N, CA, C and O atoms as a GROMACS GRO file, in nm:
protein
  160
    1UNK      N    1  -7.732   0.643   1.391
    1UNK     CA    2  -7.687   0.743   1.296
    1UNK      C    3  -7.601   0.680   1.187
    1UNK      O    4  -7.605   0.720   1.071
    2UNK      N    5  -7.522   0.580   1.227
    2UNK     CA    6  -7.436   0.513   1.130
    2UNK      C    7  -7.519   0.438   1.026
    2UNK      O    8  -7.486   0.440   0.908
    3UNK      N    9  -7.626   0.373   1.069
    3UNK     CA   10  -7.710   0.300   0.973
    3UNK      C   11  -7.782   0.396   0.879
    3UNK      O   12  -7.805   0.363   0.763
    4UNK      N   13  -7.818   0.515   0.928
    4UNK     CA   14  -7.881   0.615   0.841
    4UNK      C   15  -7.784   0.662   0.733
    4UNK      O   16  -7.823   0.678   0.617
    5UNK      N   17  -7.660   0.685   0.770
    5UNK     CA   18  -7.560   0.728   0.673
    5UNK      C   19  -7.536   0.620   0.569
    5UNK      O   20  -7.519   0.650   0.451
    6UNK      N   21  -7.534   0.495   0.611
    6UNK     CA   22  -7.518   0.384   0.517
    6UNK      C   23  -7.637   0.376   0.424
    6UNK      O   24  -7.621   0.352   0.304
    7UNK      N   25  -7.757   0.396   0.476
    7UNK     CA   26  -7.878   0.392   0.392
    7UNK      C   27  -7.879   0.505   0.291
    7UNK      O   28  -7.918   0.484   0.176
    8UNK      N   29  -7.837   0.624   0.330
    8UNK     CA   30  -7.832   0.738   0.238
    8UNK      C   31  -7.728   0.712   0.129
    8UNK      O   32  -7.752   0.740   0.012
    9UNK      N   33  -7.613   0.659   0.167
    9UNK     CA   34  -7.509   0.629   0.068
    9UNK      C   35  -7.557   0.521  -0.029
    9UNK      O   36  -7.533   0.531  -0.149
   10UNK      N   37  -7.624   0.419   0.022
   10UNK     CA   38  -7.677   0.314  -0.065
   10UNK      C   39  -7.782   0.368  -0.160
   10UNK      O   40  -7.785   0.331  -0.277
   11UNK      N   41  -7.869   0.456  -0.110
   11UNK     CA   42  -7.973   0.515  -0.196
   11UNK      C   43  -7.910   0.599  -0.307
   11UNK      O   44  -7.957   0.595  -0.421
   12UNK      N   45  -7.806   0.673  -0.276
   12UNK     CA   46  -7.739   0.754  -0.377
   12UNK      C   47  -7.671   0.666  -0.482
   12UNK      O   48  -7.679   0.696  -0.601
   13UNK      N   49  -7.606   0.561  -0.439
   13UNK     CA   50  -7.539   0.470  -0.532
   13UNK      C   51  -7.642   0.397  -0.618
   13UNK      O   52  -7.621   0.381  -0.738
   14UNK      N   53  -7.753   0.354  -0.558
   14UNK     CA   54  -7.857   0.286  -0.634
   14UNK      C   55  -7.922   0.379  -0.736
   14UNK      O   56  -7.952   0.337  -0.847
   15UNK      N   57  -7.944   0.504  -0.699
   15UNK     CA   58  -8.003   0.600  -0.793
   15UNK      C   59  -7.908   0.628  -0.909
   15UNK      O   60  -7.952   0.638  -1.023
   16UNK      N   61  -7.780   0.641  -0.880
   16UNK     CA   62  -7.683   0.664  -0.987
   16UNK      C   63  -7.675   0.543  -1.080
   16UNK      O   64  -7.669   0.559  -1.202
   17UNK      N   65  -7.676   0.424  -1.024
   17UNK     CA   66  -7.673   0.303  -1.107
   17UNK      C   67  -7.798   0.290  -1.191
   17UNK      O   68  -7.790   0.250  -1.307
   18UNK      N   69  -7.913   0.322  -1.134
   18UNK     CA   70  -8.038   0.315  -1.211
   18UNK      C   71  -8.038   0.416  -1.324
   18UNK      O   72  -8.088   0.388  -1.432
   19UNK      N   73  -7.982   0.534  -1.301
   19UNK     CA   74  -7.977   0.634  -1.408
   19UNK      C   75  -7.887   0.588  -1.522
   19UNK      O   76  -7.916   0.614  -1.638
   20UNK      N   77  -7.779   0.520  -1.490
   20UNK     CA   78  -7.691   0.467  -1.595
   20UNK      C   79  -7.761   0.359  -1.676
   20UNK      O   80  -7.751   0.355  -1.798
   21UNK      N   81  -7.833   0.270  -1.606
   21UNK     CA   82  -7.904   0.162  -1.675
   21UNK      C   83  -8.013   0.219  -1.763
   21UNK      O   84  -8.028   0.177  -1.878
   22UNK      N   85  -8.091   0.312  -1.712
   22UNK     CA   86  -8.200   0.368  -1.790
   22UNK      C   87  -8.148   0.450  -1.908
   22UNK      O   88  -8.214   0.455  -2.012
   23UNK      N   89  -8.034   0.512  -1.894
   23UNK     CA   90  -7.978   0.590  -2.004
   23UNK      C   91  -7.936   0.500  -2.119
   23UNK      O   92  -7.941   0.541  -2.235
   24UNK      N   93  -7.895   0.377  -2.089
   24UNK     CA   94  -7.854   0.287  -2.196
   24UNK      C   95  -7.974   0.221  -2.263
   24UNK      O   96  -7.962   0.177  -2.378
   25UNK      N   97  -8.088   0.212  -2.196
   25UNK     CA   98  -8.205   0.147  -2.254
   25UNK      C   99  -8.296   0.243  -2.330
   25UNK      O  100  -8.389   0.199  -2.396
   26UNK      N  101  -8.270   0.372  -2.322
   26UNK     CA  102  -8.356   0.467  -2.392
   26UNK      C  103  -8.330   0.461  -2.542
   26UNK      O  104  -8.217   0.440  -2.586
   27UNK      N  105  -8.436   0.479  -2.618
   27UNK     CA  106  -8.426   0.482  -2.763
   27UNK      C  107  -8.474   0.618  -2.812
   27UNK      O  108  -8.561   0.679  -2.750
   28UNK      N  109  -8.418   0.666  -2.922
   28UNK     CA  110  -8.466   0.793  -2.977
   28UNK      C  111  -8.612   0.781  -3.022
   28UNK      O  112  -8.660   0.671  -3.048
   29UNK      N  113  -8.680   0.893  -3.030
   29UNK     CA  114  -8.823   0.891  -3.061
   29UNK      C  115  -8.849   0.837  -3.201
   29UNK      O  116  -8.951   0.772  -3.223
   30UNK      N  117  -8.758   0.862  -3.295
   30UNK     CA  118  -8.783   0.812  -3.430
   30UNK      C  119  -8.768   0.660  -3.438
   30UNK      O  120  -8.822   0.598  -3.530
   31UNK      N  121  -8.697   0.600  -3.345
   31UNK     CA  122  -8.686   0.454  -3.341
   31UNK      C  123  -8.799   0.395  -3.259
   31UNK      O  124  -8.855   0.292  -3.297
   32UNK      N  125  -8.834   0.458  -3.148
   32UNK     CA  126  -8.932   0.400  -3.056
   32UNK      C  127  -9.073   0.404  -3.112
   32UNK      O  128  -9.149   0.310  -3.090
   33UNK      N  129  -9.109   0.509  -3.185
   33UNK     CA  130  -9.247   0.526  -3.228
   33UNK      C  131  -9.265   0.515  -3.379
   33UNK      O  132  -9.370   0.552  -3.432
   34UNK      N  133  -9.165   0.467  -3.449
   34UNK     CA  134  -9.175   0.459  -3.595
   34UNK      C  135  -9.217   0.318  -3.638
   34UNK      O  136  -9.163   0.219  -3.590
   35UNK      N  137  -9.312   0.312  -3.729
   35UNK     CA  138  -9.350   0.187  -3.793
   35UNK      C  139  -9.328   0.204  -3.943
   35UNK      O  140  -9.280   0.308  -3.988
   36UNK      N  141  -9.364   0.104  -4.018
   36UNK     CA  142  -9.340   0.112  -4.162
   36UNK      C  143  -9.426   0.217  -4.230
   36UNK      O  144  -9.391   0.264  -4.338
   37UNK      N  145  -9.539   0.256  -4.169
   37UNK     CA  146  -9.628   0.352  -4.233
   37UNK      C  147  -9.617   0.493  -4.175
   37UNK      O  148  -9.698   0.580  -4.209
   38UNK      N  149  -9.519   0.518  -4.090
   38UNK     CA  150  -9.504   0.648  -4.025
   38UNK      C  151  -9.380   0.716  -4.080
   38UNK      O  152  -9.273   0.656  -4.090
   39UNK      N  153  -9.395   0.844  -4.114
   39UNK     CA  154  -9.280   0.923  -4.157
   39UNK      C  155  -9.256   1.032  -4.054
   39UNK      O  156  -9.347   1.109  -4.022
   40UNK      N  157  -9.137   1.039  -4.003
   40UNK     CA  158  -9.102   1.142  -3.906
   40UNK      C  159  -9.003   1.238  -3.966
   40UNK      O  160  -8.960   1.333  -3.900
   0.00000   0.00000   0.00000
């Protein structure tokens, strides 16, 4: 039971860390899909 609780805590911490990392790498749509010939 102790190892299960540790695994759940680790999964929650890893998910929170991944959400922080992904939030910093996201770009707005006008930056991500804009080229020199596209007007948004």
